[in-house]
Phi, psi and omega in degrees: 000319181295320180293324177295316178296321178295320179295317179298318179296318179296313181295320180295316179299318180298318183285320181289325176285337184297323183292308179298322177296320180293322178297315179296314181297316180300315181298313180294318182295313182294315180296314181294318181294317180297313180295321181292314180293322182292334183244013183291335182292337179253018175069351177292329182289341182297306178295331178294315178296319179298316178295322179296317179294324177293322175295320177298322178297320178297315177294324179295319178296322177297318178295319180294333176287332181273337185298319182302323179295323182281315184279342180078017178203156181291153176241153184274145173260128180299152175270105177285126184293122179285165177293149179302147179298131181083008180291152179284177184296323181291319179294322178292325181292319183272003183303320178300334183289341182260009179258121180297323180295329178298321179288328174294323175299316178297316180296322177296318179299332181273314187279345183285340184299308181299324178293314179296325180295315181294312182294327176296313181296319179297314181296313180297321180296314182292322177291320179296317179296321179294311183293315182295320182289317183287338177264009180302321178299339182278310185258351186297321180297326181287310184291326182288337182268002178289128181300135178083355180281123179261112182276172181295322181297319179291324180297323182264010172087024179260009180096175181252027179291135177296320180297316180297321179297315181294317181297316181297314179296324179293318178298317178297319178297322177296320178298316176298319182293321181294320182272352183303311182301316182291319182293313180296319179296317179298316179297319179295320180292324177297310182293317180292324178296320177296316179297319179296318181296322184276328193251344184230351185297320179296319180294319179294322176296319179295321177297320179295318178297318178296321179296319179294319178296320178294322178295319178295318179296320178295321179296315179298317179296318181295317179294320179296317178296320180295319179294319179296319179295317179296317179298318180294319180294321179293320180295318183281337185249269186303323181296317179294322179294321179293322176297315178296323179296317178299320179294321179296319180292322176296319178295320179296325178295321178289325183281344188301323181275323186271319186218083183302325180294317177296323178297320179297319178295320180295319179294321177299316177298322180294320178297316177300317179296325179296315179297318178296321178295318178297318178299319181292322177294322177296319179297320178293322182293334179296331179284352180263289178194094184291149179301326182297328178290317180291324186275320191240346175103188189290316187301308178296323181294318178291326176297321178295320177298315181297323180292332181273345183291139180285345175262134178304131184241127173264105187259132178225098180257114186258013178238145180240334184287162177273154180232168177306150185302322181297322180292312181296318178298321180294313179299316181297316182296319180298315180295316182298312181293320181293317179295325176297316178295321178299315181294326185275320195240340193276336187057034182277157176256344178206149179224142178242138177231121180235129177236121180221170179239131176235103183067237180257026182230132171273126179256114178251120181240124180235125180227154175212163181257034183277203188276352178076197179089006179288148185209149181263005181294157178302138182098345176263159185296335184277351182296324178295325177294319178298319178296317181295322179290321178298331180295336177247024181063029178263176180224150178236129178237131182235127174238102187216074179292155176303131184095350176079183355283174180246134176230123179243126180240124176244128177251121184237113177299136182228004183281000000 
């Protein structure tokens, strides 16, 4: 009930203040635009137009400050392009004229008046009907007893009874009161929706473009880091083993004629080294895209990861359906890298991995009872996971105080 009253109060304040502000803005915008266009041929109109656009920006900023309360979420403010560095006074003065959003601000200041007028009248009418109807028992007896006063009940043929007049007005007031929240809310959304479309749509589009650019950059960074890590791991592991294997086989070839027993021992060592190299290559391939993930999905692939971890893992996968390859690869990579970090650095005795779906988002939660201290800052092992998640519009949250425990939450859109 309190939230409903707060919502009605917020919407009513927005609508009642909207009309006087719109009248002032409309007057300034029309007068400034007309004077500026009419005198632009003699250059006098240029500063007038610039001043008008700056005034429109001020009214637009005031509207953008009120919109979050009505819409229930923050709105973006467009980035007005500043004048070039080192520009002269004239270039700085006319800078508002080259901004598309400035003209949208001006257009909003002009077109918002009829909308504000209608929503103001609707709001005032409903509040007047509510107040007048609900207070009818207070003043109804007085007004109904005035000689010559024709009440609503008598006009519609219900007689001239004072009681009937009060009851009828009270019923009408109740109807206004019942519909007041919906009517006021609808009027506020209409006016706020127009303001959002005119004053924030460009900014929201720019934010979306920036998010996509950041996601692409994160994807490129994540892939580059993954390739560098794979190259380093191959160089430090299998490549060195293969070089050593080639040397062992060459030595065995030389020993084969002179010392067959030594050659046999060397070949045995080479076979062991070959098996170790294959095992290491299989381990490296798991970080890319294991066949079990492609063939059977996330649950078996994560179970295989949990089984190989040196720390006991309590796995709870609450999803069974398949998802796009990019989503499954991202979840698998996050779990694989996190379990590797847990095994190497956390000194944990137990780890939990939970995968569930909430709406169109996969929620991956990984926790351990280790020493903590994990961080997503650049230079830390988790920064690559954050980049990979940003590439699919996901988010990574890490709670790892010194001394532990550590909880890592990854949100991956899957809709």
